C-alpha positions in Angstrom: -16.7 -76.4 -7.1 -16.9 -79.7 -5.8 -15.4 -83.0 -6.3 -18.4 -83.7 -7.4 -18.7 -80.8 -9.9 -15.2 -81.9 -11.5 -16.3 -85.6 -12.3 -18.8 -85.0 -13.9 -17.3 -82.3 -15.9 -14.6 -84.6 -16.5 -17.5 -87.3 -17.5 -18.8 -85.0 -20.1 -15.8 -84.0 -21.8 -14.6 -87.9 -22.4 -16.8 -88.8 -25.2 -18.8 -91.5 -25.0 -18.2 -92.0 -21.4 -20.3 -88.9 -20.9 -23.1 -91.6 -20.9 -22.2 -92.9 -17.8 -23.0 -89.2 -15.8 -25.4 -89.7 -13.9 -28.5 -87.6 -13.6 -28.0 -86.5 -10.3 -24.2 -85.5 -12.0 -25.9 -83.2 -13.9 -27.9 -81.8 -11.5 -25.7 -80.8 -9.2 -23.5 -78.9 -11.7 -26.7 -77.0 -12.8 -27.4 -76.1 -9.4 -23.8 -75.1 -8.7 -23.7 -73.2 -12.1 -27.0 -71.3 -10.8 -25.9 -70.9 -7.1 -22.5 -69.4 -8.6 -25.1 -66.9 -11.3 -27.0 -66.1 -8.1 -24.9 -64.9 -6.3 -23.4 -62.5 -8.9 -26.4 -61.1 -9.1 -27.3 -60.6 -5.5 -23.7 -59.2 -5.5 -25.0 -56.5 -7.6 -27.5 -55.7 -6.5 -26.3 -54.7 -2.8 -24.1 -53.3 -4.7 -26.3 -51.0 -6.4 -29.1 -50.7 -3.2 -25.5 -49.3 -2.1 -24.5 -46.8 -4.4 -28.2 -46.1 -4.6 -27.9 -44.7 -1.2 -25.0 -43.1 -1.0 -26.2 -40.8 -4.2 -29.2 -40.1 -2.3 -27.7 -39.2 1.2 -25.7 -37.1 -1.5 -28.5 -35.2 -2.7 -29.9 -34.8 0.8 -26.6 -33.0 1.4 -26.7 -30.4 -1.4 -30.5 -29.6 -1.0 -29.5 -29.4 3.0 -26.4 -26.8 2.1 -28.8 -25.1 -0.9 -31.4 -24.3 1.9 -29.0 -23.0 5.0 -26.7 -20.8 2.2 -30.1 -19.1 1.8 -30.7 -19.2 5.1 -27.8 -17.7 6.4 -27.5 -15.1 3.7 -31.0 -14.0 4.5 -29.8 -14.4 8.9 -27.2 -11.4 7.5 -28.9 -9.5 5.7 -31.3 -9.3 8.8 -28.4 -8.4 11.1 -27.1 -6.0 8.3 -30.9 -4.2 8.6 -30.5 -4.8 12.7 -26.7 -2.5 13.3 -28.2 -0.2 10.8 -25.7 -0.7 8.4 -28.4 -0.8 5.3 -29.1 3.0 6.1 -25.7 3.9 5.6 -23.6 2.1 3.2 -25.1 1.2 -0.7 -23.7 -1.3 -3.0 -21.6 -1.3 -5.8 -22.0 -2.6 -9.6 -19.5 -5.5 -8.3 -21.8 -6.4 -5.2 -19.4 -5.0 -2.7 -20.8 -2.2 0.0 -19.3 0.8 -0.3 -19.7 3.3 3.0 -18.6 6.9 2.8 -17.9 8.6 5.8 -16.7 12.0 3.9 -20.8 12.4 3.0 -21.6 12.3 6.7 -19.3 15.0 8.7 -19.7 18.1 8.3 -18.3 21.1 10.0 -16.0 18.1 12.0 -19.3 16.8 13.4 -21.5 14.0 12.3 -24.8 15.1 10.1 -26.6 12.0 9.3 -30.1 11.9 8.0 -32.4 11.5 11.0 -33.7 8.4 9.7 -30.1 7.2 9.0 -28.9 8.3 12.6 -31.9 6.6 14.3 -30.4 3.7 13.0 -26.9 4.0 13.3 -27.9 4.6 17.2 -30.0 2.3 17.4 -27.9 -0.4 15.7 -24.5 0.4 16.6 -25.5 -0.3 20.2 -27.5 -3.7 19.3 -24.1 -4.2 18.0 -22.3 -3.7 20.8 -24.9 -5.6 23.3 -24.5 -8.8 20.7 -21.0 -9.2 20.7 -20.5 -9.0 24.3 -21.5 -12.6 24.3 -20.1 -14.2 21.5 -21.4 -17.4 22.0 -25.1 -16.4 23.0 -25.0 -14.8 19.7 -23.4 -17.9 17.6 -26.6 -19.6 19.2 -28.5 -17.1 18.2 -27.2 -16.9 14.6 -27.8 -21.1 14.5 -31.4 -21.5 15.7 -32.4 -18.5 13.1 -30.5 -20.4 10.3 -31.9 -23.3 11.1 -35.7 -22.1 11.2 -35.2 -20.1 7.9 -34.0 -23.0 6.6 -37.0 -25.9 7.6 -34.2 -29.0 6.8 -34.5 -30.3 10.0 -32.2 -32.7 11.8 -28.6 -31.8 10.7 -25.8 -34.9 10.4 -22.7 -34.3 12.4 -20.8 -33.3 9.0 -23.4 -30.3 8.7 -23.3 -29.2 12.2 -19.6 -28.6 12.0 -20.0 -27.3 8.5 -22.9 -24.3 9.4 -20.7 -23.7 12.8 -17.7 -22.6 10.4 -20.4 -20.7 8.1 -22.1 -19.2 10.0 -18.5 -17.7 12.7 -17.1 -16.7 9.3 -20.4 -14.5 8.1 -20.8 -12.9 12.0 -17.6 -11.9 11.9 -17.5 -10.5 7.9 -20.9 -8.7 10.1 -18.9 -7.5 12.8 -15.9 -6.1 10.5 -18.4 -4.2 8.4 -20.4 -2.3 11.7 -16.7 -1.3 12.9 -15.7 -0.3 9.8 -18.6 2.1 9.3 -18.2 3.2 13.1 -14.5 4.1 12.8 -14.2 4.7 9.2 -16.4 8.3 10.4 -14.1 8.4 13.4 -11.5 8.9 11.0 -13.1 11.6 8.7 -13.9 13.5 12.2 -10.2 13.0 12.8 -9.5 14.4 9.4 -12.1 17.3 10.7 -10.3 17.7 13.8 -7.1 18.0 12.7 -7.8 21.5 10.5 -9.2 22.8 13.9 -7.0 21.3 16.1 -7.1 24.5 18.7 -10.3 23.0 19.6 -8.5 20.7 21.4 -6.5 23.4 23.8 -2.6 24.1 24.0 -1.2 20.3 22.7 2.7 20.9 21.9 3.8 17.3 21.5 2.4 15.4 18.1 1.5 12.3 19.5 0.0 13.1 22.4 -1.8 16.0 20.3 -2.7 12.7 17.1 -3.9 11.0 21.0 -6.4 13.5 21.8 -7.3 13.7 18.4 -8.3 9.9 17.7 -10.0 10.0 21.5 -12.0 13.0 20.8 -13.2 11.0 17.5 -14.1 8.3 19.0 -15.9 10.1 21.8 -18.2 12.0 19.3 -19.5 8.7 17.8 -20.1 6.8 21.1 -22.1 9.3 21.8 -23.9 9.9 18.7 -24.4 5.7 19.2 -24.8 6.1 23.0 -22.8 2.5 22.4 -19.0 1.7 22.9 -17.6 1.5 19.5 -16.7 -2.3 18.7 -13.6 -3.1 18.9 
């Protein structure tokens, strides 16, 4: 409070002497009070505006995340179909994916239904080609997710989150694809062990195990027309 304001209050507080308070002093005091109240209102208003902007930004971020998650899951499913996984795997009651390799191996050889064999062959070849260029694959996933989500330009935080989420899903699909190929190879190995004579005479146990492993992988490679995913 200014010195003139203090003097005006002193005049008011002094009873009869208050009569000596000039109109200017009282007006000055009132103006100061009004100005102080106005400043409080202005500060409160700007705090409210900033909080509202922050809440709206968070709402937009949450909405974008929801759209991106849905688009990401759609992209995962598209690649599972592309790699032939859905033609071979079934979904359990808990939502997990299940693959029974024993149902596709009979008499020491792969025995896939024509549609499943075609999907597995084309899908495995596509998977090997895609995963041979990790950077290009990541970029294509991000592009597909962004187009499906239709959220416009992302902020730095959202971009970082999306890149991490895409990398995680790409690895998940790779492991599923590799898992199907390796599971079939493992089942073939069991069949080859039962008829190891087809591999010739191999006395050393380690050499026999290696020969069985290589033979099973060769059979898978022949079936899919591509290398098995590492």
